[in-house]
N, CA, C, O and CB atoms as a CASP TS submission, in Angstrom:
PFRMAT TS
TARGET T0000
AUTHOR 0000-0000-0000
METHOD Language model
MODEL 1
PARENT N/A
ATOM      1  N   MET     1      67.936  24.821  59.341  1.00  0.00           N
ATOM      2  CA  MET     1      68.899  25.120  58.843  1.00  0.00           C
ATOM      3  C   MET     1      69.922  25.978  58.428  1.00  0.00           C
ATOM      4  O   MET     1      69.713  26.862  57.597  1.00  0.00           O
ATOM      5  CB  MET     1      68.716  24.891  58.481  1.00  0.00           C
ATOM      6  N   GLY     2      71.087  25.770  58.977  1.00  0.00           N
ATOM      7  CA  GLY     2      72.196  26.637  58.539  1.00  0.00           C
ATOM      8  C   GLY     2      72.077  27.937  57.680  1.00  0.00           C
ATOM      9  O   GLY     2      71.012  28.553  57.664  1.00  0.00           O
ATOM     10  N   LEU     3      72.944  28.272  57.111  1.00  0.00           N
ATOM     11  CA  LEU     3      73.247  29.396  56.205  1.00  0.00           C
ATOM     12  C   LEU     3      74.067  29.248  55.300  1.00  0.00           C
ATOM     13  O   LEU     3      74.029  29.787  54.194  1.00  0.00           O
ATOM     14  CB  LEU     3      73.646  30.389  56.742  1.00  0.00           C
ATOM     15  N   ASP     4      75.543  27.881  56.052  1.00  0.00           N
ATOM     16  CA  ASP     4      76.301  27.428  55.932  1.00  0.00           C
ATOM     17  C   ASP     4      75.131  26.158  55.247  1.00  0.00           C
ATOM     18  O   ASP     4      74.616  26.465  54.172  1.00  0.00           O
ATOM     19  CB  ASP     4      77.272  27.472  57.104  1.00  0.00           C
ATOM     20  N   ALA     5      74.886  25.303  55.630  1.00  0.00           N
ATOM     21  CA  ALA     5      73.954  24.091  54.994  1.00  0.00           C
ATOM     22  C   ALA     5      72.757  24.325  53.520  1.00  0.00           C
ATOM     23  O   ALA     5      72.284  23.458  52.785  1.00  0.00           O
ATOM     24  CB  ALA     5      72.944  23.631  56.403  1.00  0.00           C
ATOM     25  N   VAL     6      72.522  26.049  53.499  1.00  0.00           N
ATOM     26  CA  VAL     6      71.572  26.460  52.262  1.00  0.00           C
ATOM     27  C   VAL     6      72.489  26.482  50.839  1.00  0.00           C
ATOM     28  O   VAL     6      72.341  25.957  49.736  1.00  0.00           O
ATOM     29  CB  VAL     6      70.860  28.131  52.561  1.00  0.00           C
ATOM     30  N   ALA     7      73.812  27.618  51.612  1.00  0.00           N
ATOM     31  CA  ALA     7      74.928  27.380  50.649  1.00  0.00           C
ATOM     32  C   ALA     7      75.106  26.482  49.765  1.00  0.00           C
ATOM     33  O   ALA     7      74.807  26.544  48.573  1.00  0.00           O
ATOM     34  CB  ALA     7      75.847  27.254  51.139  1.00  0.00           C
ATOM     35  N   ALA     8      75.748  25.370  50.512  1.00  0.00           N
ATOM     36  CA  ALA     8      76.055  23.727  49.839  1.00  0.00           C
ATOM     37  C   ALA     8      75.030  23.411  48.711  1.00  0.00           C
ATOM     38  O   ALA     8      75.362  22.716  47.751  1.00  0.00           O
ATOM     39  CB  ALA     8      75.826  22.360  51.106  1.00  0.00           C
ATOM     40  N   VAL     9      73.653  23.984  48.852  1.00  0.00           N
ATOM     41  CA  VAL     9      72.742  23.035  48.138  1.00  0.00           C
ATOM     42  C   VAL     9      73.000  23.557  46.788  1.00  0.00           C
ATOM     43  O   VAL     9      73.192  24.770  46.716  1.00  0.00           O
ATOM     44  CB  VAL     9      71.123  23.038  48.597  1.00  0.00           C
ATOM     45  N   SER    10      73.034  22.949  45.836  1.00  0.00           N
ATOM     46  CA  SER    10      72.471  23.278  44.577  1.00  0.00           C
ATOM     47  C   SER    10      71.465  23.848  44.082  1.00  0.00           C
ATOM     48  O   SER    10      70.422  23.528  44.652  1.00  0.00           O
ATOM     49  CB  SER    10      72.370  22.581  44.125  1.00  0.00           C
ATOM     50  N   PRO    11      71.334  24.668  43.134  1.00  0.00           N
ATOM     51  CA  PRO    11      69.982  25.451  42.673  1.00  0.00           C
ATOM     52  C   PRO    11      69.152  24.201  42.254  1.00  0.00           C
ATOM     53  O   PRO    11      67.930  24.334  42.194  1.00  0.00           O
ATOM     54  CB  PRO    11      70.190  26.679  41.276  1.00  0.00           C
ATOM     55  N   PHE    12      69.620  23.201  42.008  1.00  0.00           N
ATOM     56  CA  PHE    12      68.833  22.447  41.378  1.00  0.00           C
ATOM     57  C   PHE    12      67.961  21.297  42.137  1.00  0.00           C
ATOM     58  O   PHE    12      66.978  20.632  41.811  1.00  0.00           O
ATOM     59  CB  PHE    12      69.613  21.972  40.466  1.00  0.00           C
ATOM     60  N   GLU    13      68.887  21.383  43.452  1.00  0.00           N
ATOM     61  CA  GLU    13      68.367  21.140  44.603  1.00  0.00           C
ATOM     62  C   GLU    13      67.763  21.358  45.370  1.00  0.00           C
ATOM     63  O   GLU    13      67.283  20.553  46.168  1.00  0.00           O
ATOM     64  CB  GLU    13      68.652  21.056  44.994  1.00  0.00           C
ATOM     65  N   GLN    14      67.576  22.865  45.334  1.00  0.00           N
ATOM     66  CA  GLN    14      66.440  23.800  46.092  1.00  0.00           C
ATOM     67  C   GLN    14      65.366  24.181  45.636  1.00  0.00           C
ATOM     68  O   GLN    14      64.458  24.440  46.426  1.00  0.00           O
ATOM     69  CB  GLN    14      66.792  24.901  46.436  1.00  0.00           C
ATOM     70  N   THR    15      65.088  24.380  43.632  1.00  0.00           N
ATOM     71  CA  THR    15      63.377  24.253  42.504  1.00  0.00           C
ATOM     72  C   THR    15      63.120  23.328  42.902  1.00  0.00           C
ATOM     73  O   THR    15      62.167  23.446  43.671  1.00  0.00           O
ATOM     74  CB  THR    15      63.180  24.116  40.746  1.00  0.00           C
ATOM     75  N   GLY    16      63.738  21.586  42.736  1.00  0.00           N
ATOM     76  CA  GLY    16      64.202  19.941  42.561  1.00  0.00           C
ATOM     77  C   GLY    16      63.099  20.212  40.803  1.00  0.00           C
ATOM     78  O   GLY    16      61.942  19.871  40.557  1.00  0.00           O
ATOM     79  N   SER    17      63.827  20.726  40.189  1.00  0.00           N
ATOM     80  CA  SER    17      63.778  20.827  38.838  1.00  0.00           C
ATOM     81  C   SER    17      64.995  21.648  38.094  1.00  0.00           C
ATOM     82  O   SER    17      65.669  22.480  38.701  1.00  0.00           O
ATOM     83  CB  SER    17      62.491  21.419  38.568  1.00  0.00           C
ATOM     84  N   MET    18      65.178  21.355  36.860  1.00  0.00           N
ATOM     85  CA  MET    18      66.680  21.362  36.190  1.00  0.00           C
ATOM     86  C   MET    18      65.964  21.816  34.830  1.00  0.00           C
ATOM     87  O   MET    18      64.747  21.757  34.652  1.00  0.00           O
ATOM     88  CB  MET    18      67.748  19.650  36.145  1.00  0.00           C
ATOM     89  N   ASN    19      66.483  22.073  34.314  1.00  0.00           N
ATOM     90  CA  ASN    19      66.341  22.621  32.733  1.00  0.00           C
ATOM     91  C   ASN    19      66.642  22.506  31.873  1.00  0.00           C
ATOM     92  O   ASN    19      67.746  23.050  31.895  1.00  0.00           O
ATOM     93  CB  ASN    19      66.478  23.341  32.386  1.00  0.00           C
ATOM     94  N   THR    20      66.506  22.193  31.057  1.00  0.00           N
ATOM     95  CA  THR    20      65.801  20.717  30.038  1.00  0.00           C
ATOM     96  C   THR    20      67.184  20.459  29.413  1.00  0.00           C
ATOM     97  O   THR    20      67.402  19.249  29.367  1.00  0.00           O
ATOM     98  CB  THR    20      64.267  21.095  28.502  1.00  0.00           C
ATOM     99  N   ALA    21      68.620  21.523  28.704  1.00  0.00           N
ATOM    100  CA  ALA    21      69.396  21.375  28.859  1.00  0.00           C
ATOM    101  C   ALA    21      70.428  20.590  29.617  1.00  0.00           C
ATOM    102  O   ALA    21      71.216  20.032  28.853  1.00  0.00           O
ATOM    103  CB  ALA    21      69.274  21.966  28.804  1.00  0.00           C
ATOM    104  N   ALA    22      70.639  20.396  30.789  1.00  0.00           N
ATOM    105  CA  ALA    22      71.075  19.804  32.230  1.00  0.00           C
ATOM    106  C   ALA    22      70.767  18.658  31.712  1.00  0.00           C
ATOM    107  O   ALA    22      71.440  17.779  31.172  1.00  0.00           O
ATOM    108  CB  ALA    22      70.349  20.214  33.727  1.00  0.00           C
ATOM    109  N   ALA    23      69.117  18.836  32.057  1.00  0.00           N
ATOM    110  CA  ALA    23      68.777  17.241  31.740  1.00  0.00           C
ATOM    111  C   ALA    23      68.979  15.971  31.041  1.00  0.00           C
ATOM    112  O   ALA    23      69.084  14.832  31.496  1.00  0.00           O
ATOM    113  CB  ALA    23      68.060  17.197  31.497  1.00  0.00           C
ATOM    114  N   ARG    24      69.019  16.522  29.524  1.00  0.00           N
ATOM    115  CA  ARG    24      69.584  16.230  28.458  1.00  0.00           C
ATOM    116  C   ARG    24      70.577  15.936  28.976  1.00  0.00           C
ATOM    117  O   ARG    24      70.840  14.746  29.149  1.00  0.00           O
ATOM    118  CB  ARG    24      69.640  17.010  27.502  1.00  0.00           C
ATOM    119  N   MET    25      71.614  17.150  29.467  1.00  0.00           N
ATOM    120  CA  MET    25      73.552  16.267  29.542  1.00  0.00           C
ATOM    121  C   MET    25      73.394  15.402  30.206  1.00  0.00           C
ATOM    122  O   MET    25      74.046  14.414  29.868  1.00  0.00           O
ATOM    123  CB  MET    25      75.043  16.990  30.285  1.00  0.00           C
ATOM    124  N   LYS    26      72.501  15.232  31.468  1.00  0.00           N
ATOM    125  CA  LYS    26      72.833  14.010  32.933  1.00  0.00           C
ATOM    126  C   LYS    26      72.373  12.888  31.880  1.00  0.00           C
ATOM    127  O   LYS    26      73.228  12.206  31.315  1.00  0.00           O
ATOM    128  CB  LYS    26      71.561  14.111  34.879  1.00  0.00           C
ATOM    129  N   ARG    27      71.351  12.757  31.692  1.00  0.00           N
ATOM    130  CA  ARG    27      71.204  11.069  30.347  1.00  0.00           C
ATOM    131  C   ARG    27      71.909  11.328  29.531  1.00  0.00           C
ATOM    132  O   ARG    27      72.022  10.192  29.070  1.00  0.00           O
ATOM    133  CB  ARG    27      69.735  10.592  29.354  1.00  0.00           C
ATOM    134  N   TYR    28      72.708  12.100  28.739  1.00  0.00           N
ATOM    135  CA  TYR    28      73.801  11.879  28.073  1.00  0.00           C
ATOM    136  C   TYR    28      74.668  11.173  28.962  1.00  0.00           C
ATOM    137  O   TYR    28      74.642   9.943  29.017  1.00  0.00           O
ATOM    138  CB  TYR    28      74.342  13.039  27.552  1.00  0.00           C
ATOM    139  N   ARG    29      75.620  12.036  29.832  1.00  0.00           N
ATOM    140  CA  ARG    29      76.135  11.253  30.232  1.00  0.00           C
ATOM    141  C   ARG    29      76.233   9.907  31.394  1.00  0.00           C
ATOM    142  O   ARG    29      77.181   9.522  32.078  1.00  0.00           O
ATOM    143  CB  ARG    29      76.590  11.862  30.191  1.00  0.00           C
ATOM    144  N   GLN    30      74.602   9.328  31.253  1.00  0.00           N
ATOM    145  CA  GLN    30      74.740   8.258  32.280  1.00  0.00           C
ATOM    146  C   GLN    30      73.974   7.142  30.807  1.00  0.00           C
ATOM    147  O   GLN    30      73.322   6.106  30.936  1.00  0.00           O
ATOM    148  CB  GLN    30      73.647   8.594  34.227  1.00  0.00           C
ATOM    149  N   ARG    31      74.300   7.717  29.767  1.00  0.00           N
ATOM    150  CA  ARG    31      74.261   6.756  28.962  1.00  0.00           C
ATOM    151  C   ARG    31      75.695   6.387  28.344  1.00  0.00           C
ATOM    152  O   ARG    31      75.944   5.664  27.379  1.00  0.00           O
ATOM    153  CB  ARG    31      73.290   7.095  28.028  1.00  0.00           C
ATOM    154  N   GLN    32      76.395   6.959  29.020  1.00  0.00           N
ATOM    155  CA  GLN    32      78.320   7.321  28.009  1.00  0.00           C
ATOM    156  C   GLN    32      78.395   6.301  29.310  1.00  0.00           C
ATOM    157  O   GLN    32      79.018   5.274  29.038  1.00  0.00           O
ATOM    158  CB  GLN    32      79.700   9.582  27.891  1.00  0.00           C
ATOM    159  N   ARG    33      77.954   6.357  30.504  1.00  0.00           N
ATOM    160  CA  ARG    33      78.913   5.287  31.610  1.00  0.00           C
ATOM    161  C   ARG    33      78.299   4.335  31.559  1.00  0.00           C
ATOM    162  O   ARG    33      78.763   3.387  32.193  1.00  0.00           O
ATOM    163  CB  ARG    33      79.145   5.562  33.180  1.00  0.00           C
ATOM    164  N   ASN    34      76.950   4.108  30.781  1.00  0.00           N
ATOM    165  CA  ASN    34      76.714   2.644  30.566  1.00  0.00           C
ATOM    166  C   ASN    34      76.558   2.026  29.713  1.00  0.00           C
ATOM    167  O   ASN    34      75.854   1.034  29.526  1.00  0.00           O
ATOM    168  CB  ASN    34      76.014   2.245  30.953  1.00  0.00           C
ATOM    169  N   GLY    35      77.598   2.889  28.764  1.00  0.00           N
ATOM    170  CA  GLY    35      77.945   2.611  27.141  1.00  0.00           C
ATOM    171  C   GLY    35      76.517   1.989  26.097  1.00  0.00           C
ATOM    172  O   GLY    35      76.375   0.979  25.409  1.00  0.00           O
ATOM    173  N   VAL    36      75.751   3.010  26.372  1.00  0.00           N
ATOM    174  CA  VAL    36      74.643   2.687  25.239  1.00  0.00           C
ATOM    175  C   VAL    36      74.315   3.875  24.757  1.00  0.00           C
ATOM    176  O   VAL    36      74.132   4.819  25.525  1.00  0.00           O
ATOM    177  CB  VAL    36      73.317   1.955  25.683  1.00  0.00           C
ATOM    178  N   GLN    37      74.142   4.049  22.865  1.00  0.00           N
ATOM    179  CA  GLN    37      73.984   5.000  22.253  1.00  0.00           C
ATOM    180  C   GLN    37      72.369   5.433  21.837  1.00  0.00           C
ATOM    181  O   GLN    37      71.548   4.518  21.774  1.00  0.00           O
ATOM    182  CB  GLN    37      74.844   4.767  21.274  1.00  0.00           C
ATOM    183  N   VAL    38      72.045   6.473  21.629  1.00  0.00           N
ATOM    184  CA  VAL    38      70.999   6.768  21.434  1.00  0.00           C
ATOM    185  C   VAL    38      70.810   6.690  19.599  1.00  0.00           C
ATOM    186  O   VAL    38      71.335   7.577  18.926  1.00  0.00           O
ATOM    187  CB  VAL    38      70.831   8.073  22.235  1.00  0.00           C
ATOM    188  N   VAL    39      70.358   6.040  19.212  1.00  0.00           N
ATOM    189  CA  VAL    39      69.687   6.315  18.184  1.00  0.00           C
ATOM    190  C   VAL    39      68.976   6.425  16.684  1.00  0.00           C
ATOM    191  O   VAL    39      69.150   5.488  15.905  1.00  0.00           O
ATOM    192  CB  VAL    39      69.866   6.572  18.339  1.00  0.00           C
ATOM    193  N   ARG    40      68.316   7.364  16.352  1.00  0.00           N
ATOM    194  CA  ARG    40      67.049   7.729  15.357  1.00  0.00           C
ATOM    195  C   ARG    40      67.075   6.380  14.161  1.00  0.00           C
ATOM    196  O   ARG    40      68.156   5.893  13.830  1.00  0.00           O
ATOM    197  CB  ARG    40      67.352   9.562  14.447  1.00  0.00           C
ATOM    198  N   ILE    41      66.357   6.102  13.846  1.00  0.00           N
ATOM    199  CA  ILE    41      66.048   5.151  12.353  1.00  0.00           C
ATOM    200  C   ILE    41      64.793   5.709  12.000  1.00  0.00           C
ATOM    201  O   ILE    41      64.026   6.365  12.705  1.00  0.00           O
ATOM    202  CB  ILE    41      65.871   3.282  12.492  1.00  0.00           C
ATOM    203  N   GLU    42      64.649   5.241  10.404  1.00  0.00           N
ATOM    204  CA  GLU    42      63.360   5.249   9.868  1.00  0.00           C
ATOM    205  C   GLU    42      63.002   3.949   9.723  1.00  0.00           C
ATOM    206  O   GLU    42      63.702   3.105   9.163  1.00  0.00           O
ATOM    207  CB  GLU    42      63.229   5.953   8.664  1.00  0.00           C
ATOM    208  N   VAL    43      61.660   3.707  10.332  1.00  0.00           N
ATOM    209  CA  VAL    43      61.464   2.317  10.119  1.00  0.00           C
ATOM    210  C   VAL    43      59.791   1.849   9.766  1.00  0.00           C
ATOM    211  O   VAL    43      58.766   1.781  10.444  1.00  0.00           O
ATOM    212  CB  VAL    43      62.028   1.615  11.491  1.00  0.00           C
ATOM    213  N   ASP    44      60.261   1.480   7.820  1.00  0.00           N
ATOM    214  CA  ASP    44      58.560   1.526   7.481  1.00  0.00           C
ATOM    215  C   ASP    44      57.623   0.340   7.327  1.00  0.00           C
ATOM    216  O   ASP    44      58.016  -0.787   7.628  1.00  0.00           O
ATOM    217  CB  ASP    44      58.339   2.160   6.172  1.00  0.00           C
ATOM    218  N   GLN    45      56.637   0.515   6.959  1.00  0.00           N
ATOM    219  CA  GLN    45      55.574  -0.365   7.173  1.00  0.00           C
ATOM    220  C   GLN    45      56.047  -2.001   7.213  1.00  0.00           C
ATOM    221  O   GLN    45      55.667  -2.838   8.031  1.00  0.00           O
ATOM    222  CB  GLN    45      54.530  -0.064   6.017  1.00  0.00           C
ATOM    223  N   ASP    46      56.997  -2.202   6.075  1.00  0.00           N
ATOM    224  CA  ASP    46      57.078  -3.593   6.313  1.00  0.00           C
ATOM    225  C   ASP    46      57.771  -3.905   7.070  1.00  0.00           C
ATOM    226  O   ASP    46      57.722  -5.135   7.089  1.00  0.00           O
ATOM    227  CB  ASP    46      57.320  -4.276   5.491  1.00  0.00           C
ATOM    228  N   SER    47      58.441  -3.564   7.764  1.00  0.00           N
ATOM    229  CA  SER    47      59.630  -3.764   9.127  1.00  0.00           C
ATOM    230  C   SER    47      58.480  -3.641  10.216  1.00  0.00           C
ATOM    231  O   SER    47      58.542  -4.491  11.104  1.00  0.00           O
ATOM    232  CB  SER    47      61.152  -2.276   9.360  1.00  0.00           C
ATOM    233  N   VAL    48      57.926  -3.151  10.258  1.00  0.00           N
ATOM    234  CA  VAL    48      56.743  -3.012  11.480  1.00  0.00           C
ATOM    235  C   VAL    48      55.492  -4.698  10.998  1.00  0.00           C
ATOM    236  O   VAL    48      54.904  -5.439  11.786  1.00  0.00           O
ATOM    237  CB  VAL    48      55.588  -0.800  11.171  1.00  0.00           C
ATOM    238  N   GLU    49      55.517  -4.740   9.518  1.00  0.00           N
ATOM    239  CA  GLU    49      54.933  -5.649   9.320  1.00  0.00           C
ATOM    240  C   GLU    49      55.476  -7.422   9.965  1.00  0.00           C
ATOM    241  O   GLU    49      55.019  -8.407  10.545  1.00  0.00           O
ATOM    242  CB  GLU    49      54.853  -5.365   7.968  1.00  0.00           C
ATOM    243  N   SER    50      56.992  -6.786   9.235  1.00  0.00           N
ATOM    244  CA  SER    50      57.800  -8.238  10.135  1.00  0.00           C
ATOM    245  C   SER    50      57.553  -8.224  11.410  1.00  0.00           C
ATOM    246  O   SER    50      57.120  -9.260  11.916  1.00  0.00           O
ATOM    247  CB  SER    50      59.479  -8.341  10.158  1.00  0.00           C
ATOM    248  N   LEU    51      57.816  -6.793  12.413  1.00  0.00           N
ATOM    249  CA  LEU    51      57.843  -7.459  14.302  1.00  0.00           C
ATOM    250  C   LEU    51      56.350  -7.902  14.432  1.00  0.00           C
ATOM    251  O   LEU    51      55.999  -8.379  15.512  1.00  0.00           O
ATOM    252  CB  LEU    51      58.228  -5.952  15.891  1.00  0.00           C
ATOM    253  N   LEU    52      55.476  -7.787  13.455  1.00  0.00           N
ATOM    254  CA  LEU    52      53.603  -8.660  14.193  1.00  0.00           C
ATOM    255  C   LEU    52      54.118  -9.995  13.251  1.00  0.00           C
ATOM    256  O   LEU    52      54.033 -11.064  13.856  1.00  0.00           O
ATOM    257  CB  LEU    52      51.208  -7.629  13.401  1.00  0.00           C
ATOM    258  N   ILE    53      54.557 -10.063  12.076  1.00  0.00           N
ATOM    259  CA  ILE    53      54.428 -11.501  12.489  1.00  0.00           C
ATOM    260  C   ILE    53      55.454 -12.345  12.975  1.00  0.00           C
ATOM    261  O   ILE    53      55.379 -13.573  12.927  1.00  0.00           O
ATOM    262  CB  ILE    53      54.004 -12.146  11.536  1.00  0.00           C
ATOM    263  N   THR    54      56.653 -11.557  13.559  1.00  0.00           N
ATOM    264  CA  THR    54      57.128 -12.607  14.322  1.00  0.00           C
ATOM    265  C   THR    54      56.991 -12.296  15.976  1.00  0.00           C
ATOM    266  O   THR    54      57.693 -12.345  16.985  1.00  0.00           O
ATOM    267  CB  THR    54      58.622 -12.852  13.859  1.00  0.00           C
ATOM    268  N   ARG    55      55.638 -11.952  15.583  1.00  0.00           N
ATOM    269  CA  ARG    55      55.140 -11.633  17.501  1.00  0.00           C
ATOM    270  C   ARG    55      56.023 -11.141  18.528  1.00  0.00           C
ATOM    271  O   ARG    55      55.825 -11.185  19.742  1.00  0.00           O
ATOM    272  CB  ARG    55      54.740 -13.003  18.343  1.00  0.00           C
ATOM    273  N   ARG    56      57.252 -10.555  17.772  1.00  0.00           N
ATOM    274  CA  ARG    56      57.834  -9.002  18.625  1.00  0.00           C
ATOM    275  C   ARG    56      57.079  -7.586  18.615  1.00  0.00           C
ATOM    276  O   ARG    56      57.680  -6.594  19.028  1.00  0.00           O
ATOM    277  CB  ARG    56      59.286  -8.514  17.953  1.00  0.00           C
ATOM    278  N   LEU    57      55.597  -7.480  18.084  1.00  0.00           N
ATOM    279  CA  LEU    57      55.083  -5.900  18.194  1.00  0.00           C
ATOM    280  C   LEU    57      53.302  -6.669  17.979  1.00  0.00           C
ATOM    281  O   LEU    57      52.873  -7.210  16.959  1.00  0.00           O
ATOM    282  CB  LEU    57      55.902  -4.407  16.502  1.00  0.00           C
ATOM    283  N   LYS    58      52.705  -6.505  19.059  1.00  0.00           N
ATOM    284  CA  LYS    58      51.004  -6.481  19.308  1.00  0.00           C
ATOM    285  C   LYS    58      50.431  -5.333  18.115  1.00  0.00           C
ATOM    286  O   LYS    58      50.832  -4.176  17.994  1.00  0.00           O
ATOM    287  CB  LYS    58      50.531  -5.822  21.225  1.00  0.00           C
ATOM    288  N   ARG    59      49.338  -6.049  17.255  1.00  0.00           N
ATOM    289  CA  ARG    59      48.681  -5.296  16.815  1.00  0.00           C
ATOM    290  C   ARG    59      48.479  -3.897  16.712  1.00  0.00           C
ATOM    291  O   ARG    59      48.610  -2.993  15.886  1.00  0.00           O
ATOM    292  CB  ARG    59      48.103  -5.639  17.067  1.00  0.00           C
ATOM    293  N   GLU    60      48.003  -4.128  18.214  1.00  0.00           N
ATOM    294  CA  GLU    60      47.428  -2.699  18.949  1.00  0.00           C
ATOM    295  C   GLU    60      48.654  -2.015  18.940  1.00  0.00           C
ATOM    296  O   GLU    60      48.496  -0.795  18.975  1.00  0.00           O
ATOM    297  CB  GLU    60      46.740  -2.781  20.620  1.00  0.00           C
ATOM    298  N   ASP    61      49.976  -2.438  18.901  1.00  0.00           N
ATOM    299  CA  ASP    61      50.953  -0.962  19.561  1.00  0.00           C
ATOM    300  C   ASP    61      51.697  -0.783  18.158  1.00  0.00           C
ATOM    301  O   ASP    61      52.831  -0.316  18.061  1.00  0.00           O
ATOM    302  CB  ASP    61      52.382  -1.305  21.231  1.00  0.00           C
ATOM    303  N   ALA    62      50.866  -1.241  17.015  1.00  0.00           N
ATOM    304  CA  ALA    62      51.678  -0.820  15.645  1.00  0.00           C
ATOM    305  C   ALA    62      52.075   0.257  15.368  1.00  0.00           C
ATOM    306  O   ALA    62      53.072   0.360  14.653  1.00  0.00           O
ATOM    307  CB  ALA    62      51.133  -0.977  14.604  1.00  0.00           C
ATOM    308  N   GLY    63      51.379   1.432  15.876  1.00  0.00           N
ATOM    309  CA  GLY    63      51.876   2.881  15.683  1.00  0.00           C
ATOM    310  C   GLY    63      52.247   3.248  16.571  1.00  0.00           C
ATOM    311  O   GLY    63      52.461   4.459  16.616  1.00  0.00           O
ATOM    312  N   ASP    64      52.499   2.509  17.636  1.00  0.00           N
ATOM    313  CA  ASP    64      52.991   3.336  19.211  1.00  0.00           C
ATOM    314  C   ASP    64      54.669   3.138  18.925  1.00  0.00           C
ATOM    315  O   ASP    64      55.313   2.105  19.108  1.00  0.00           O
ATOM    316  CB  ASP    64      52.319   2.291  21.126  1.00  0.00           C
ATOM    317  N   PRO    65      55.192   4.506  18.400  1.00  0.00           N
ATOM    318  CA  PRO    65      56.726   4.736  18.228  1.00  0.00           C
ATOM    319  C   PRO    65      57.575   3.640  19.728  1.00  0.00           C
ATOM    320  O   PRO    65      58.475   2.809  19.605  1.00  0.00           O
ATOM    321  CB  PRO    65      57.048   6.885  18.412  1.00  0.00           C
ATOM    322  N   ALA    66      57.068   3.947  20.630  1.00  0.00           N
ATOM    323  CA  ALA    66      57.839   3.545  22.313  1.00  0.00           C
ATOM    324  C   ALA    66      57.804   2.259  22.333  1.00  0.00           C
ATOM    325  O   ALA    66      58.709   1.733  22.982  1.00  0.00           O
ATOM    326  CB  ALA    66      57.039   4.055  23.844  1.00  0.00           C
ATOM    327  N   ALA    67      56.960   1.489  21.773  1.00  0.00           N
ATOM    328  CA  ALA    67      56.060  -0.106  21.435  1.00  0.00           C
ATOM    329  C   ALA    67      56.873  -0.486  20.108  1.00  0.00           C
ATOM    330  O   ALA    67      57.093  -1.697  20.129  1.00  0.00           O
ATOM    331  CB  ALA    67      53.950   0.049  21.005  1.00  0.00           C
ATOM    332  N   ILE    68      57.303   0.013  19.166  1.00  0.00           N
ATOM    333  CA  ILE    68      58.252  -0.120  18.020  1.00  0.00           C
ATOM    334  C   ILE    68      59.819  -0.600  18.811  1.00  0.00           C
ATOM    335  O   ILE    68      60.463  -1.590  19.159  1.00  0.00           O
ATOM    336  CB  ILE    68      58.326   1.549  17.086  1.00  0.00           C
ATOM    337  N   ALA    69      59.847   0.763  18.784  1.00  0.00           N
ATOM    338  CA  ALA    69      61.286   0.629  19.451  1.00  0.00           C
ATOM    339  C   ALA    69      61.928  -0.123  20.272  1.00  0.00           C
ATOM    340  O   ALA    69      63.082  -0.443  19.984  1.00  0.00           O
ATOM    341  CB  ALA    69      61.528   1.397  19.966  1.00  0.00           C
ATOM    342  N   ALA    70      61.247  -0.637  21.645  1.00  0.00           N
ATOM    343  CA  ALA    70      61.347  -2.065  22.230  1.00  0.00           C
ATOM    344  C   ALA    70      61.485  -2.944  21.920  1.00  0.00           C
ATOM    345  O   ALA    70      62.281  -3.706  22.469  1.00  0.00           O
ATOM    346  CB  ALA    70      60.772  -2.466  22.667  1.00  0.00           C
ATOM    347  N   ALA    71      60.220  -3.512  20.082  1.00  0.00           N
ATOM    348  CA  ALA    71      60.416  -4.865  19.529  1.00  0.00           C
ATOM    349  C   ALA    71      61.583  -4.623  19.112  1.00  0.00           C
ATOM    350  O   ALA    71      62.273  -5.640  19.043  1.00  0.00           O
ATOM    351  CB  ALA    71      59.489  -5.435  18.493  1.00  0.00           C
ATOM    352  N   ILE    72      62.204  -3.464  18.734  1.00  0.00           N
ATOM    353  CA  ILE    72      63.112  -3.580  17.732  1.00  0.00           C
ATOM    354  C   ILE    72      64.718  -3.765  18.679  1.00  0.00           C
ATOM    355  O   ILE    72      65.602  -4.513  18.261  1.00  0.00           O
ATOM    356  CB  ILE    72      62.931  -2.108  16.640  1.00  0.00           C
ATOM    357  N   GLU    73      64.807  -3.270  19.467  1.00  0.00           N
ATOM    358  CA  GLU    73      65.144  -3.606  20.907  1.00  0.00           C
ATOM    359  C   GLU    73      65.553  -5.006  21.353  1.00  0.00           C
ATOM    360  O   GLU    73      66.676  -5.442  21.605  1.00  0.00           O
ATOM    361  CB  GLU    73      64.027  -3.297  21.678  1.00  0.00           C
ATOM    362  N   ALA    74      64.046  -5.757  21.396  1.00  0.00           N
ATOM    363  CA  ALA    74      64.336  -6.806  22.157  1.00  0.00           C
ATOM    364  C   ALA    74      65.280  -7.688  20.710  1.00  0.00           C
ATOM    365  O   ALA    74      66.379  -8.144  21.024  1.00  0.00           O
ATOM    366  CB  ALA    74      62.714  -7.590  22.944  1.00  0.00           C
ATOM    367  N   LEU    75      64.956  -7.822  19.672  1.00  0.00           N
ATOM    368  CA  LEU    75      64.978  -8.000  18.637  1.00  0.00           C
ATOM    369  C   LEU    75      66.914  -8.299  18.712  1.00  0.00           C
ATOM    370  O   LEU    75      67.483  -9.373  18.905  1.00  0.00           O
ATOM    371  CB  LEU    75      64.133  -6.772  17.813  1.00  0.00           C
ATOM    372  N   MET    76      67.598  -6.782  18.457  1.00  0.00           N
ATOM    373  CA  MET    76      68.459  -6.570  18.734  1.00  0.00           C
ATOM    374  C   MET    76      69.474  -7.563  19.446  1.00  0.00           C
ATOM    375  O   MET    76      70.540  -8.019  19.032  1.00  0.00           O
ATOM    376  CB  MET    76      68.151  -5.720  19.130  1.00  0.00           C
ATOM    377  N   LYS    77      68.421  -7.862  21.344  1.00  0.00           N
ATOM    378  CA  LYS    77      69.111  -8.862  22.264  1.00  0.00           C
ATOM    379  C   LYS    77      69.584  -9.932  21.103  1.00  0.00           C
ATOM    380  O   LYS    77      70.762  -9.965  20.749  1.00  0.00           O
ATOM    381  CB  LYS    77      67.996  -9.572  23.568  1.00  0.00           C
ATOM    382  N   THR    78      68.778 -10.641  20.641  1.00  0.00           N
ATOM    383  CA  THR    78      68.607 -12.058  19.981  1.00  0.00           C
ATOM    384  C   THR    78      70.232 -12.641  18.923  1.00  0.00           C
ATOM    385  O   THR    78      70.953 -13.638  18.942  1.00  0.00           O
ATOM    386  CB  THR    78      66.981 -11.818  18.778  1.00  0.00           C
ATOM    387  N   VAL    79      70.181 -11.347  18.112  1.00  0.00           N
ATOM    388  CA  VAL    79      71.208 -11.654  17.470  1.00  0.00           C
ATOM    389  C   VAL    79      72.879 -11.417  18.023  1.00  0.00           C
ATOM    390  O   VAL    79      73.821 -11.757  17.306  1.00  0.00           O
ATOM    391  CB  VAL    79      70.899 -10.999  16.366  1.00  0.00           C
TER
END
């Protein structure tokens, strides 16, 4: 690889890693392009129970925030 080719490679490509702020901004821009927003919500136990009753959430996943988020996302796609 010649010297010119090395200069054309970004520092992120050279190290194979990206700092936290840059990675966060990259994800933000990708979500923007896809028309997706990230929101943070509080979910009380009654809401989790409703997800369980409607079988959108498995009982063993009731304490898993990612599983709860996926269940709520699936629910939102039905309305």
